[in-house]
BAFI-3210 file (N, C-alpha, C; in Angstrom, 3 decimals, decimal comma, padded with zeros to 6 digits):
// residues 307
n [1|2|3|4|5|6|7|8|9|10|11|12|13|14|15|16|17|18|19|20|21|22|23|24|25|26|27|28|29|30|31|32|33|34|35|36|37|38|39|40|41|42|43|44|45|46|47|48|49|50|51|52|53|54|55|56|57|58|59|60|61|62|63|64|65|66|67|68|69|70|71|72|73|74|75|76|77|78|79|80|81|82|83|84|85|86|87|88|89|90|91|92|93|94|95|96|97|98|99|100|101|102|103|104|105|106|107|108|109|110|111|112|113|114|115|116|117|118|119|120|121|122|123|124|125|126|127|128|129|130|131|132|133|134|135|136|137|138|139|140|141|142|143|144|145|146|147|148|149|150|151|152|153|154|155|156|157|158|159|160|161|162|163|164|165|166|167|168|169|170|171|172|173|174|175|176|177|178|179|180|181|182|183|184|185|186|187|188|189|190|191|192|193|194|195|196|197|198|199|200|201|202|203|204|205|206|207|208|209|210|211|212|213|214|215|216|217|218|219|220|221|222|223|224|225|226|227|228|229|230|231|232|233|234|235|236|237|238|239|240|241|242|243|244|245|246|247|248|249|250|251|252|253|254|255|256|257|258|259|260|261|262|263|264|265|266|267|268|269|270|271|272|273|274|275|276|277|278|279|280|281|282|283|284|285|286|287|288|289|290|291|292|293|294|295|296|297|298|299|300|301|302|303|304|305|306|307]
n.u [-032,774|-032,882|-030,873|-029,878|-028,149|-028,747|-029,792|-031,483|-034,037|-033,530|-035,634|-037,230|-036,430|-036,562|-035,429|-035,920|-037,006|-036,278|-034,014|-031,580|-029,218|-027,144|-026,208|-024,145|-023,032|-020,812|-020,954|-019,025|-017,597|-019,809|-019,888|-017,558|-017,836|-019,820|-018,490|-016,650|-018,152|-019,111|-016,862|-016,841|-016,148|-016,692|-018,881|-019,252|-022,211|-025,232|-026,996|-029,890|-033,205|-036,028|-039,404|-041,256|-042,785|-041,543|-038,449|-035,793|-033,451|-030,415|-027,715|-025,394|-025,968|-024,553|-023,546|-026,027|-027,101|-025,177|-025,369|-027,950|-027,460|-025,925|-027,798|-028,344|-030,283|-030,472|-029,051|-026,873|-027,651|-027,518|-029,660|-031,770|-034,199|-036,783|-037,998|-039,137|-038,332|-036,218|-034,477|-033,832|-032,703|-030,270|-029,177|-028,187|-025,572|-024,061|-021,342|-019,528|-017,077|-016,210|-016,293|-017,519|-016,410|-018,330|-019,931|-019,407|-021,932|-023,636|-023,123|-024,009|-026,828|-027,619|-027,132|-028,924|-031,350|-031,163|-031,261|-033,747|-035,358|-037,663|-036,773|-033,875|-033,430|-033,401|-031,087|-027,736|-025,017|-022,707|-023,492|-024,895|-022,821|-020,961|-022,614|-022,930|-020,484|-018,796|-017,255|-018,016|-017,883|-018,627|-021,306|-022,646|-022,246|-023,817|-026,398|-026,511|-026,500|-028,876|-030,723|-032,158|-031,406|-029,658|-026,460|-025,319|-026,776|-024,555|-022,540|-020,216|-019,446|-016,781|-016,031|-016,511|-014,955|-015,267|-014,972|-016,561|-016,250|-017,090|-015,650|-014,307|-011,943|-012,019|-014,360|-013,422|-011,322|-012,947|-014,761|-012,685|-011,829|-014,402|-014,821|-012,559|-013,151|-015,559|-014,634|-013,143|-014,968|-016,501|-014,634|-014,006|-016,875|-016,972|-014,989|-016,033|-018,396|-016,978|-015,907|-017,898|-018,957|-017,285|-017,092|-016,074|-014,794|-014,587|-011,931|-010,950|-010,754|-011,812|-015,104|-016,605|-018,715|-020,940|-021,308|-021,945|-024,595|-025,038|-023,186|-023,932|-026,455|-026,131|-027,397|-029,771|-029,584|-028,152|-030,395|-032,249|-030,686|-030,902|-033,669|-033,788|-032,195|-034,205|-036,444|-035,460|-035,034|-037,651|-038,953|-037,426|-038,295|-040,944|-041,219|-040,307|-042,434|-044,535|-044,210|-045,403|-046,610|-044,564|-043,586|-043,041|-041,182|-037,745|-035,487|-032,609|-032,002|-033,310|-031,953|-029,633|-030,484|-031,036|-028,651|-027,291|-028,630|-028,186|-025,436|-025,364|-026,826|-024,758|-022,765|-023,500|-022,866|-021,608|-018,061|-015,506|-014,389|-013,919|-010,739|-009,649|-010,887|-011,543|-013,900|-015,370|-017,636|-017,187|-018,019|-016,330|-014,657|-013,705|-013,725|-015,518|-017,622|-018,963|-020,213|-018,621|-017,870|-016,715|-017,463|-016,552|-015,274|-014,416|-012,530|-010,754|-009,325|-007,972|-004,742|-002,015|-000,261|-002,235|-003,877]
n.v [-104,015|-103,088|-102,872|-103,523|-103,352|-105,197|-106,048|-108,936|-110,956|-114,417|-116,022|-114,959|-115,594|-117,251|-120,458|-122,734|-122,903|-123,781|-122,669|-123,534|-125,162|-126,997|-130,077|-131,003|-129,954|-129,342|-130,591|-130,116|-127,900|-125,867|-126,359|-125,299|-122,674|-121,991|-122,180|-120,203|-117,934|-117,682|-116,948|-114,647|-113,756|-111,887|-112,260|-112,179|-110,598|-112,536|-113,591|-112,536|-112,317|-110,041|-110,067|-108,365|-109,443|-111,863|-113,242|-114,555|-116,883|-117,010|-117,254|-118,363|-120,180|-121,820|-120,193|-119,170|-121,535|-121,942|-119,780|-120,188|-122,539|-121,732|-120,303|-117,550|-114,551|-112,903|-111,869|-110,697|-109,533|-109,045|-107,463|-107,946|-106,321|-108,247|-111,268|-114,731|-116,335|-114,816|-115,163|-117,823|-117,784|-116,176|-117,731|-119,883|-118,974|-118,873|-119,466|-119,840|-118,765|-118,667|-119,796|-123,076|-125,368|-126,245|-129,606|-131,634|-132,964|-130,801|-128,820|-129,657|-129,991|-127,291|-126,249|-127,778|-126,884|-124,026|-124,499|-125,282|-123,386|-120,811|-118,316|-118,250|-120,544|-120,013|-118,258|-117,966|-120,288|-119,590|-117,423|-118,845|-120,473|-118,427|-117,269|-119,413|-120,357|-122,238|-124,063|-123,209|-125,581|-127,439|-126,998|-127,271|-129,919|-131,220|-130,048|-131,400|-134,069|-134,233|-133,752|-131,272|-129,127|-128,248|-127,652|-124,381|-121,162|-119,437|-120,932|-121,659|-123,029|-123,315|-123,996|-126,546|-127,866|-127,950|-126,769|-123,568|-123,485|-125,458|-127,943|-130,646|-131,629|-130,156|-131,321|-133,797|-133,335|-132,047|-134,162|-135,930|-134,363|-134,078|-136,727|-137,155|-135,456|-136,390|-138,915|-137,946|-136,501|-138,713|-140,325|-138,467|-138,327|-140,912|-141,042|-139,150|-140,502|-142,493|-141,190|-139,951|-142,240|-142,736|-142,048|-139,971|-140,620|-138,674|-138,343|-138,345|-140,759|-143,501|-144,584|-147,852|-149,446|-150,781|-148,968|-146,692|-145,599|-145,584|-143,458|-141,116|-141,025|-139,401|-136,840|-137,159|-137,364|-134,884|-133,477|-134,103|-132,784|-130,094|-129,819|-130,119|-127,806|-125,932|-126,487|-125,822|-123,245|-122,304|-122,931|-121,130|-118,566|-118,846|-118,846|-116,328|-114,865|-115,710|-116,145|-116,841|-119,245|-121,074|-121,349|-123,581|-124,733|-125,761|-124,253|-124,651|-127,308|-128,161|-127,193|-128,385|-131,126|-130,967|-130,586|-132,672|-134,750|-133,721|-134,236|-137,143|-137,885|-136,807|-138,182|-140,465|-140,246|-141,314|-141,230|-142,218|-144,898|-148,161|-148,474|-150,714|-153,033|-152,400|-151,788|-153,954|-155,065|-156,994|-159,195|-159,976|-157,553|-155,517|-152,812|-151,388|-152,879|-154,473|-152,663|-151,463|-148,802|-145,982|-143,554|-140,152|-140,117|-142,477|-142,777|-140,886|-142,342|-144,158|-145,860|-143,929|-145,125|-146,654|-145,131]
n.w [029,726|033,071|035,959|039,237|042,616|045,603|049,045|049,377|050,971|051,558|051,433|049,435|047,118|044,003|043,238|041,703|039,487|036,867|036,160|036,535|035,100|035,474|036,732|038,276|040,547|043,148|046,326|048,176|047,692|048,310|051,032|051,608|051,042|052,743|055,146|054,929|054,564|057,234|058,482|057,746|055,280|052,352|049,587|045,850|044,631|044,073|040,876|039,781|038,386|038,062|037,800|038,479|040,369|041,191|041,985|040,076|040,530|038,809|038,681|040,777|042,502|044,344|046,161|047,096|048,384|050,222|051,915|052,922|054,299|056,392|057,781|057,024|056,708|054,409|051,250|049,161|045,994|042,524|040,609|037,801|035,562|034,214|032,726|033,366|031,439|030,441|032,567|032,185|029,835|030,283|032,242|030,805|030,171|032,405|034,506|032,279|032,258|034,914|038,211|039,247|036,854|034,088|033,256|030,562|029,927|031,084|029,557|027,120|027,501|028,008|025,375|023,762|024,748|024,046|021,216|020,652|021,504|020,865|019,794|020,141|018,711|016,161|015,772|014,775|014,895|015,684|017,350|019,321|020,485|021,564|023,361|025,213|025,820|024,301|021,583|018,209|016,616|018,301|018,979|016,415|015,976|018,128|017,199|014,952|015,722|017,019|015,259|014,793|013,625|010,390|008,707|009,883|008,313|008,172|007,545|005,096|001,810|001,722|004,182|004,493|003,012|000,132|-002,945|-004,794|-007,556|-010,097|-011,748|-013,609|-012,580|-010,126|-009,012|-008,474|-006,660|-004,824|-003,968|-002,731|-000,752|000,717|001,404|003,003|005,095|005,929|006,891|008,935|010,500|011,332|012,778|014,885|015,906|016,765|018,581|020,400|021,291|022,754|024,709|026,249|027,355|029,596|032,793|035,437|038,831|042,162|042,434|040,189|038,714|036,556|036,368|036,841|034,375|035,850|037,955|037,223|037,289|040,017|040,791|039,302|040,459|042,577|042,417|043,592|046,289|046,914|046,245|048,401|050,466|049,916|050,279|053,001|053,688|052,785|054,301|056,859|056,356|055,939|058,527|060,179|059,031|059,842|062,397|063,004|061,937|063,278|066,289|068,743|068,082|067,924|070,533|072,085|070,844|070,501|069,172|068,661|068,942|066,706|064,635|065,045|064,618|061,965|060,864|061,525|060,170|057,378|057,311|057,670|055,074|053,444|053,690|052,588|050,075|046,922|046,415|045,541|043,462|044,879|046,413|047,087|045,981|043,612|042,685|042,444|043,667|045,573|048,151|050,253|050,668|052,899|053,061|051,348|051,669|049,890|048,134|046,344|045,952|047,805|050,392|051,021|053,538|054,187|051,982|052,541|054,427|053,122|052,391|051,104|049,357|047,835|046,440]
ca.u [-033,081|-032,344|-030,317|-029,107|-027,502|-029,432|-029,902|-032,738|-034,360|-033,466|-037,212|-037,965|-035,354|-037,192|-034,352|-036,264|-038,112|-035,829|-032,920|-030,271|-028,958|-026,010|-026,454|-022,979|-022,450|-019,938|-021,248|-017,904|-017,536|-020,812|-019,337|-016,183|-018,475|-020,423|-017,688|-015,947|-019,068|-019,300|-015,836|-016,975|-015,741|-017,938|-018,545|-019,765|-023,770|-025,663|-027,635|-031,298|-033,990|-037,081|-040,364|-042,429|-043,344|-040,801|-036,932|-035,455|-032,162|-029,880|-026,201|-024,814|-026,586|-023,772|-023,629|-027,299|-027,446|-024,303|-025,958|-029,115|-027,082|-025,355|-028,813|-028,436|-031,409|-030,678|-028,021|-026,780|-028,206|-027,518|-031,147|-032,059|-035,584|-037,008|-039,082|-038,579|-037,601|-035,013|-033,701|-033,280|-031,366|-029,135|-028,568|-027,285|-024,172|-023,493|-020,049|-018,730|-015,845|-015,831|-016,992|-017,319|-016,472|-019,559|-019,666|-019,990|-023,345|-024,404|-023,064|-025,087|-028,156|-027,897|-027,253|-030,262|-032,355|-031,302|-031,681|-035,083|-036,011|-038,359|-035,993|-032,483|-033,149|-033,189|-029,841|-026,585|-024,466|-021,839|-024,118|-025,269|-021,500|-020,463|-023,461|-022,756|-019,027|-018,239|-016,811|-019,086|-018,041|-019,497|-022,735|-022,791|-022,410|-025,079|-027,432|-026,563|-027,017|-030,268|-031,448|-032,896|-030,636|-028,551|-025,317|-026,007|-026,675|-023,266|-021,367|-019,930|-019,029|-015,159|-015,963|-016,716|-013,952|-016,063|-014,846|-017,541|-016,066|-017,429|-015,016|-014,023|-010,868|-012,441|-015,127|-012,797|-010,697|-013,991|-015,176|-011,680|-011,770|-015,500|-014,623|-011,613|-013,946|-016,684|-013,806|-012,489|-016,136|-016,939|-013,524|-014,431|-017,941|-016,642|-014,306|-016,913|-019,228|-016,348|-015,691|-019,250|-019,064|-016,132|-017,496|-014,802|-015,352|-014,360|-010,421|-010,536|-010,721|-013,035|-016,294|-016,874|-020,182|-021,979|-021,407|-022,298|-025,976|-024,783|-022,420|-025,049|-027,515|-025,858|-028,327|-030,961|-029,068|-028,094|-031,871|-032,768|-029,976|-031,470|-034,925|-033,648|-032,013|-035,355|-037,167|-034,869|-035,131|-039,054|-039,215|-036,994|-039,175|-042,261|-040,836|-040,255|-043,735|-045,531|-043,174|-046,155|-046,876|-043,175|-043,429|-042,243|-040,053|-036,292|-034,728|-031,024|-032,080|-034,001|-030,706|-028,588|-030,850|-031,159|-027,173|-026,829|-029,276|-027,334|-024,218|-025,718|-026,935|-023,684|-021,932|-023,856|-022,717|-020,357|-016,918|-014,509|-014,336|-013,193|-009,599|-009,235|-011,464|-011,543|-015,578|-015,973|-018,766|-016,711|-018,690|-015,283|-014,025|-014,060|-013,523|-016,652|-018,738|-019,567|-020,806|-017,980|-017,586|-016,280|-017,922|-015,260|-014,858|-013,612|-011,637|-009,737|-008,613|-007,083|-003,445|-001,432|000,137|-003,183|-004,600]
ca.v [-104,285|-102,012|-103,561|-102,859|-104,555|-105,018|-107,191|-109,648|-112,115|-115,690|-116,727|-114,378|-115,813|-118,574|-121,259|-124,089|-122,532|-124,124|-121,587|-124,078|-126,206|-128,060|-131,046|-131,408|-129,071|-130,300|-130,252|-129,916|-126,304|-125,326|-126,451|-124,626|-121,394|-121,629|-121,859|-118,787|-116,861|-117,707|-116,352|-113,129|-113,417|-111,455|-113,116|-111,248|-110,757|-113,622|-112,797|-112,626|-111,515|-109,771|-109,879|-107,488|-110,303|-113,166|-112,873|-115,845|-116,933|-117,603|-117,471|-118,138|-121,326|-122,501|-119,171|-119,195|-122,591|-121,906|-118,971|-120,937|-123,560|-121,019|-119,595|-116,251|-114,133|-112,137|-112,234|-109,654|-109,692|-108,104|-107,710|-107,617|-106,631|-109,151|-112,499|-116,079|-116,643|-114,157|-115,682|-118,930|-117,616|-115,633|-119,054|-120,620|-118,420|-118,872|-120,379|-120,199|-118,166|-118,411|-120,631|-124,452|-125,743|-127,011|-130,931|-132,039|-133,319|-129,622|-127,903|-130,194|-129,600|-125,980|-125,981|-128,214|-125,883|-123,029|-124,829|-125,545|-121,986|-120,059|-117,263|-118,703|-121,606|-119,199|-117,622|-118,679|-121,207|-118,727|-116,588|-119,870|-120,885|-117,305|-117,065|-120,526|-120,387|-123,366|-123,631|-123,369|-126,836|-128,219|-126,683|-127,698|-131,336|-131,507|-129,559|-132,414|-135,361|-134,162|-133,524|-129,950|-128,157|-128,618|-126,518|-122,921|-120,503|-118,723|-121,831|-121,534|-124,333|-123,536|-124,606|-128,092|-128,348|-128,016|-125,294|-123,117|-123,578|-127,115|-128,544|-132,027|-131,713|-129,697|-132,092|-134,829|-132,801|-132,006|-135,557|-136,533|-133,483|-134,341|-138,009|-136,958|-134,588|-137,399|-139,697|-137,277|-136,407|-140,133|-140,741|-137,739|-138,679|-142,313|-140,459|-138,243|-141,243|-143,264|-140,169|-139,818|-143,465|-142,682|-141,060|-140,046|-140,282|-137,289|-138,325|-138,429|-142,361|-144,081|-145,506|-148,802|-149,265|-151,220|-148,097|-145,323|-145,038|-145,034|-141,948|-140,329|-140,921|-138,492|-135,769|-137,365|-137,010|-133,405|-132,692|-134,222|-131,726|-128,827|-129,776|-129,889|-126,289|-125,298|-126,680|-125,035|-121,728|-121,882|-122,888|-119,850|-117,497|-118,758|-118,401|-114,841|-114,085|-116,160|-116,526|-117,738|-120,787|-121,987|-121,192|-124,619|-125,200|-125,753|-124,091|-124,929|-128,631|-128,418|-126,822|-129,394|-132,260|-130,774|-130,459|-134,086|-135,352|-133,345|-134,943|-138,473|-137,759|-136,486|-139,542|-141,576|-139,828|-142,059|-140,333|-142,726|-146,282|-148,713|-148,632|-152,108|-154,231|-151,748|-151,730|-155,223|-155,447|-158,054|-159,086|-159,903|-156,399|-154,698|-151,273|-150,920|-153,793|-154,867|-151,711|-151,069|-147,352|-145,430|-142,165|-139,175|-140,189|-143,759|-142,532|-140,323|-143,599|-145,266|-145,469|-143,080|-145,890|-147,229|-144,076]
ca.w [031,053|034,160|037,093|040,564|043,378|046,979|049,744|049,425|051,876|050,833|051,297|048,474|046,096|043,474|042,756|041,240|038,216|035,649|035,807|036,905|034,139|036,011|037,853|038,693|041,507|044,214|047,563|049,040|047,450|049,017|052,524|051,782|050,918|054,005|056,205|054,715|055,019|058,713|059,018|057,491|053,673|051,542|048,271|044,906|044,709|043,232|040,066|039,830|037,257|038,907|036,773|039,117|041,382|041,564|042,014|039,833|040,703|037,577|038,483|042,216|043,330|045,437|047,170|047,720|049,256|051,353|052,847|053,557|055,176|057,784|058,361|056,835|056,320|053,258|050,271|047,932|044,672|041,406|040,007|036,539|035,358|033,046|032,566|033,826|030,172|030,349|033,579|031,947|028,903|031,103|033,082|029,977|030,029|033,779|034,837|031,191|032,619|036,336|038,939|039,072|035,586|033,888|032,797|028,842|029,942|031,144|028,292|026,084|027,944|027,525|023,808|023,346|025,279|023,244|019,828|020,848|021,870|019,489|019,356|019,985|017,764|014,721|015,704|014,134|015,831|016,215|018,562|020,506|020,868|021,998|024,499|026,002|025,846|023,852|020,113|017,209|015,922|019,468|018,710|015,027|016,150|018,957|016,292|013,836|016,381|017,594|013,960|014,954|012,578|009,659|009,011|009,846|007,127|007,994|007,157|003,674|001,242|002,004|005,509|004,625|002,215|-001,182|-003,662|-005,397|-009,025|-010,477|-012,980|-013,719|-011,599|-008,834|-008,580|-007,905|-005,466|-003,691|-003,638|-001,994|000,400|001,430|001,960|004,284|005,930|006,637|007,873|010,328|011,289|011,797|013,744|015,952|016,472|017,577|019,921|021,466|022,026|023,648|025,811|026,876|028,293|030,658|033,876|036,455|040,340|042,594|042,525|038,738|038,251|035,709|037,190|036,252|034,048|036,453|039,036|036,746|037,898|041,342|040,945|038,721|041,397|043,667|042,537|044,447|047,868|047,012|046,406|049,767|051,389|049,741|050,836|054,429|053,936|052,648|055,452|057,939|056,311|056,140|059,766|060,773|058,828|060,313|063,874|062,970|061,588|064,342|067,428|069,692|067,554|068,129|071,851|072,823|069,961|070,743|067,729|068,591|068,943|065,359|063,666|065,241|064,193|060,704|060,590|061,749|058,971|056,123|057,350|057,143|054,021|052,432|054,075|051,611|048,600|046,346|046,245|044,717|043,216|046,088|046,088|047,437|045,321|042,344|042,514|041,892|044,333|046,327|049,363|051,251|050,831|054,368|052,960|050,645|052,287|048,778|047,467|045,228|046,018|048,992|050,561|051,311|054,929|053,829|051,058|053,111|055,360|052,204|052,520|050,049|048,164|047,077|045,905]
c.u [-032,250|-031,892|-029,806|-028,956|-028,257|-029,376|-031,281|-033,009|-034,243|-034,651|-037,637|-037,395|-036,063|-035,781|-034,615|-037,220|-037,271|-034,756|-031,721|-030,083|-028,046|-026,576|-025,559|-022,191|-021,774|-020,397|-020,245|-017,491|-018,573|-020,339|-018,504|-016,752|-019,119|-019,676|-016,809|-016,889|-019,317|-018,177|-015,907|-016,380|-016,930|-017,687|-019,416|-021,430|-024,221|-026,512|-029,195|-032,036|-035,361|-038,139|-041,309|-043,029|-042,574|-039,355|-036,547|-034,145|-031,399|-028,340|-025,954|-025,614|-025,812|-023,647|-024,921|-027,337|-026,359|-024,769|-027,126|-028,414|-026,435|-026,507|-028,933|-029,842|-031,464|-029,325|-027,856|-026,928|-028,023|-028,900|-031,348|-033,488|-035,687|-038,065|-038,455|-037,844|-036,075|-033,918|-033,052|-032,288|-030,334|-028,370|-027,694|-025,816|-023,407|-022,409|-019,441|-017,322|-015,252|-016,658|-016,698|-017,342|-017,675|-019,153|-019,971|-021,321|-024,209|-024,243|-024,033|-026,556|-028,559|-027,941|-028,637|-031,325|-032,374|-031,654|-033,087|-035,895|-036,343|-037,526|-034,502|-032,386|-032,908|-031,869|-028,921|-025,855|-023,333|-022,389|-024,272|-023,951|-020,898|-021,419|-023,000|-021,364|-018,456|-017,874|-017,989|-019,296|-018,881|-021,140|-023,240|-022,974|-023,300|-026,177|-027,627|-027,230|-028,446|-031,311|-032,555|-032,530|-029,674|-027,423|-026,070|-025,724|-025,103|-022,149|-021,232|-019,411|-017,476|-015,099|-015,817|-015,655|-014,341|-015,862|-016,229|-017,440|-016,288|-016,765|-014,651|-012,791|-011,068|-013,435|-014,487|-011,955|-011,975|-014,497|-014,152|-011,845|-013,002|-015,322|-013,643|-012,352|-014,934|-015,818|-013,588|-013,661|-016,507|-015,971|-013,756|-015,662|-017,826|-015,863|-014,969|-017,922|-018,479|-016,084|-016,814|-019,374|-018,183|-016,615|-016,362|-015,520|-014,475|-012,943|-009,925|-010,178|-012,021|-013,786|-016,554|-018,514|-021,102|-022,350|-021,891|-023,528|-025,671|-024,225|-023,250|-026,099|-027,461|-026,622|-029,433|-030,871|-028,942|-029,340|-032,416|-032,100|-030,426|-032,871|-034,872|-033,219|-033,286|-036,265|-036,493|-034,953|-036,588|-039,499|-038,737|-037,715|-040,414|-042,084|-040,627|-041,580|-044,789|-044,851|-044,153|-046,530|-045,825|-042,891|-042,663|-041,265|-038,619|-035,789|-033,250|-031,269|-032,483|-032,563|-029,824|-028,989|-030,793|-029,561|-026,641|-027,451|-028,578|-026,037|-024,192|-025,942|-025,932|-022,670|-022,412|-023,465|-021,507|-019,306|-016,061|-014,812|-013,550|-011,689|-008,986|-009,728|-011,756|-013,099|-016,084|-017,207|-018,360|-017,124|-017,633|-014,530|-014,636|-014,364|-015,060|-018,101|-019,420|-020,294|-019,993|-017,429|-017,025|-016,979|-016,354|-014,538|-013,830|-012,549|-010,383|-008,587|-007,723|-005,641|-002,952|-001,063|-000,926|-004,216|-004,220]
c.v [-103,652|-103,124|-102,708|-103,989|-104,199|-106,167|-107,704|-110,782|-113,424|-116,244|-116,036|-114,688|-117,308|-119,261|-122,521|-123,896|-122,776|-123,357|-122,093|-125,594|-127,146|-128,667|-131,557|-130,749|-129,830|-129,686|-129,709|-128,250|-125,522|-125,366|-125,385|-122,905|-121,134|-121,360|-120,557|-117,600|-116,750|-117,037|-114,892|-112,677|-113,028|-111,674|-112,131|-111,471|-111,899|-112,833|-113,302|-111,792|-111,201|-109,446|-108,888|-108,000|-111,320|-112,570|-114,324|-115,883|-117,721|-117,729|-117,341|-119,158|-121,764|-121,581|-118,850|-120,186|-122,433|-120,787|-119,409|-121,907|-122,924|-120,260|-118,186|-115,725|-113,543|-112,476|-111,078|-109,900|-108,740|-108,410|-106,995|-107,462|-107,577|-110,210|-113,738|-116,552|-116,054|-114,701|-117,014|-118,764|-117,134|-116,906|-119,796|-120,127|-118,340|-119,913|-120,805|-119,659|-118,310|-119,557|-122,121|-124,724|-126,715|-128,463|-130,792|-132,131|-131,952|-128,756|-128,341|-129,730|-128,295|-125,722|-126,544|-127,477|-124,683|-123,373|-124,874|-124,430|-121,463|-119,199|-117,599|-119,726|-120,995|-118,379|-118,483|-119,438|-120,538|-117,956|-117,557|-120,250|-119,584|-117,261|-118,367|-120,694|-121,659|-123,078|-123,824|-124,857|-127,701|-127,981|-127,322|-129,245|-131,835|-131,369|-130,867|-133,612|-135,192|-134,003|-132,415|-129,142|-128,741|-127,914|-125,316|-122,194|-119,776|-119,548|-121,959|-122,822|-124,491|-124,119|-125,963|-128,706|-128,547|-126,662|-125,100|-123,448|-125,101|-127,262|-129,856|-132,384|-131,099|-130,701|-133,370|-134,446|-132,652|-133,277|-136,137|-135,816|-133,848|-135,707|-138,029|-136,181|-135,341|-138,202|-139,094|-137,120|-137,753|-140,557|-139,880|-137,971|-140,114|-142,052|-139,882|-139,407|-142,139|-142,324|-139,970|-141,123|-143,360|-141,409|-141,402|-140,017|-138,844|-137,234|-138,593|-139,785|-142,660|-144,805|-146,830|-148,944|-149,732|-150,034|-146,901|-144,874|-144,865|-143,543|-140,939|-140,048|-140,099|-137,030|-136,022|-137,021|-135,513|-132,661|-132,780|-132,994|-130,543|-128,680|-129,443|-128,362|-125,518|-125,256|-125,690|-123,567|-121,484|-121,862|-121,591|-118,638|-117,614|-118,480|-117,011|-114,176|-114,490|-116,919|-117,263|-119,262|-121,644|-121,662|-122,134|-125,369|-124,640|-125,521|-124,560|-126,529|-129,182|-128,406|-127,828|-130,637|-132,030|-131,016|-131,970|-134,937|-135,042|-134,036|-136,342|-138,599|-137,646|-137,601|-140,778|-141,362|-140,628|-140,752|-141,166|-144,156|-146,920|-149,001|-150,124|-153,237|-153,767|-151,714|-152,951|-156,068|-156,700|-157,798|-159,337|-158,575|-155,596|-153,363|-150,636|-151,764|-154,180|-154,072|-151,281|-149,658|-147,070|-144,029|-141,389|-139,814|-141,441|-143,587|-142,128|-141,220|-144,472|-144,740|-144,810|-143,943|-146,676|-146,400|-143,695]
c.w [032,000|035,057|038,263|041,477|044,860|047,485|049,899|050,403|051,034|050,477|049,954|047,118|045,621|042,797|042,056|040,160|036,846|035,028|036,159|036,148|034,556|037,024|038,503|039,780|042,587|045,481|048,804|048,906|048,269|050,709|052,613|051,981|052,219|055,113|056,147|054,963|056,486|059,323|058,565|055,920|053,095|050,063|047,274|045,031|043,792|042,101|039,865|038,842|038,160|037,620|037,510|040,299|041,980|041,144|041,534|039,786|039,127|037,646|040,107|043,032|044,486|046,555|047,873|048,693|050,324|052,422|053,415|054,723|056,473|058,479|058,236|056,542|055,058|052,712|049,495|046,784|043,783|040,692|038,748|036,227|033,990|033,306|033,169|032,446|030,128|031,290|033,121|030,579|029,415|031,701|032,139|029,684|031,539|033,729|033,395|031,320|034,025|037,016|038,921|037,541|035,123|032,812|031,281|028,938|030,153|030,161|027,035|026,144|027,571|026,054|023,403|023,857|024,424|021,898|019,547|021,225|020,577|019,035|019,143|018,856|016,251|014,617|015,164|015,347|016,499|017,507|019,759|021,227|021,882|023,459|025,633|026,743|025,471|022,317|019,211|016,769|017,003|019,140|017,533|015,328|016,782|018,096|015,397|014,414|016,812|016,330|014,195|013,673|011,687|009,877|008,861|008,762|006,812|007,667|005,625|003,247|001,737|003,405|005,591|003,560|000,771|-001,924|-004,464|-006,919|-009,435|-011,867|-012,677|-012,514|-010,174|-008,338|-007,820|-006,697|-004,197|-003,219|-002,498|-000,560|001,379|002,155|003,086|005,361|006,702|007,515|008,984|011,231|012,060|013,022|015,021|016,602|017,393|018,907|020,913|022,181|022,977|024,851|026,639|027,825|029,578|031,670|035,066|037,945|041,061|042,728|041,184|038,204|037,488|036,613|036,396|035,633|034,972|037,830|038,591|037,306|039,288|041,583|040,337|039,556|042,439|043,661|043,495|045,904|047,992|046,934|047,792|050,636|051,159|050,124|052,311|054,593|053,634|053,651|056,640|057,657|056,546|057,526|060,600|060,453|059,439|062,021|063,950|062,671|062,550|065,512|068,480|069,188|067,822|069,534|072,657|071,897|070,330|069,165|067,520|068,431|067,533|064,455|063,796|064,497|062,448|059,960|060,439|060,451|057,652|056,224|057,216|055,615|052,921|052,749|053,078|050,155|048,214|046,111|045,297|044,748|044,272|045,465|046,379|046,502|043,939|041,672|041,952|042,639|045,181|047,583|050,502|051,369|051,968|054,137|052,383|051,038|051,047|047,812|046,275|045,244|047,752|049,166|050,893|052,466|054,563|052,981|051,425|054,280|054,507|052,205|051,153|048,892|047,369|046,500|044,387]
res [m|n|n|k|t|t|q|l|p|l|s|q|i|s|y|n|q|g|t|q|f|r|k|d|g|d|p|k|v|q|e|e|y|a|a|l|m|q|e|g|v|v|f|p|p|i|e|v|v|f|d|g|q|h|y|y|l|w|d|g|f|t|r|y|f|a|a|t|e|i|g|a|e|t|i|a|c|h|i|t|k|g|s|l|r|d|a|q|i|l|a|c|s|a|n|k|t|n|g|q|p|r|s|t|q|t|k|r|h|i|i|e|f|l|l|a|d|e|v|w|g|k|k|t|q|d|e|i|a|t|h|v|g|v|t|r|g|y|v|t|r|i|a|g|e|n|k|r|h|g|v|s|d|n|v|t|s|n|d|i|g|v|s|d|s|i|t|p|n|s|t|k|k|s|s|i|s|a|h|k|q|g|k|r|t|t|q|k|s|k|a|d|k|k|e|k|k|v|l|l|d|k|v|g|k|p|v|p|k|h|l|v|a|v|f|e|g|v|d|v|i|t|g|f|v|r|e|l|d|d|l|h|k|r|v|q|q|s|m|k|t|d|p|l|l|w|h|f|f|v|a|t|s|f|s|t|d|i|g|n|l|k|r|q|l|k|a|a|m|p|h|a|v|c|a|f|c|g|g|t|h|s|k|t|c|q|a|c|k|g|g|g|f|l|n|e|l|r|w|n|t|v|p|k|e|m|k]
***
């Protein structure tokens, strides 16, 4: 696939075609990127795949939305020729060594996607692990849990503690080894399940079970923010292509209103479990008003000794 770098209009880039696997982006990072862009800081080009008609974004979503937020018209892109599927496969390797670290849930989603792929599902688990940036053992565990694959062909008997030579003594040793291996696997599986149940808020504290759905639901709000960004961008584009239509439109007021709406939406985002009531939904808690959690603004007002 050939590639080159150029400036592309933001309006020509497709960002919602299944090429973004992570659902755990930090809106605060986007705001920081936007502020830096306004100050003239030059960011590395985002990554897109061009199929002859569409430009599919597969790496650099935070940079893309930050540029949209400040009203930029174009953005530097590293363009690779290929298909939508190529973009999706490339997206599986995004942020494995740089950018915002991917969550366990995101990495699992990526591995499941590759295991189900017609081509990548036939590759070794080592190849999948290398592409995603995880350990082979992690791929093996997920493949087993989803019952899509057994142990890969390149896993030898020695990898699971069983000798090739079968003798009465070796059989006994192999059974003991397999038993120990199975015990370790079971213990690890239980530990992994326990770890999955622990969701941390933005300040690194465990989220109570009754608030997990609330904190995971932040994607709904970020989705609305992105829709506002998209609306802002499309209106600006329409103003340029058909200025007479927008003759009486006050663009500055519109941009201000969009900014205010985004701030209100972001203010609704759960940031941390309430430091005063511990997330107990206490109606008498003046800090969280019975919600059990605080947004970032309220969290910043919490005394240091209580954080």
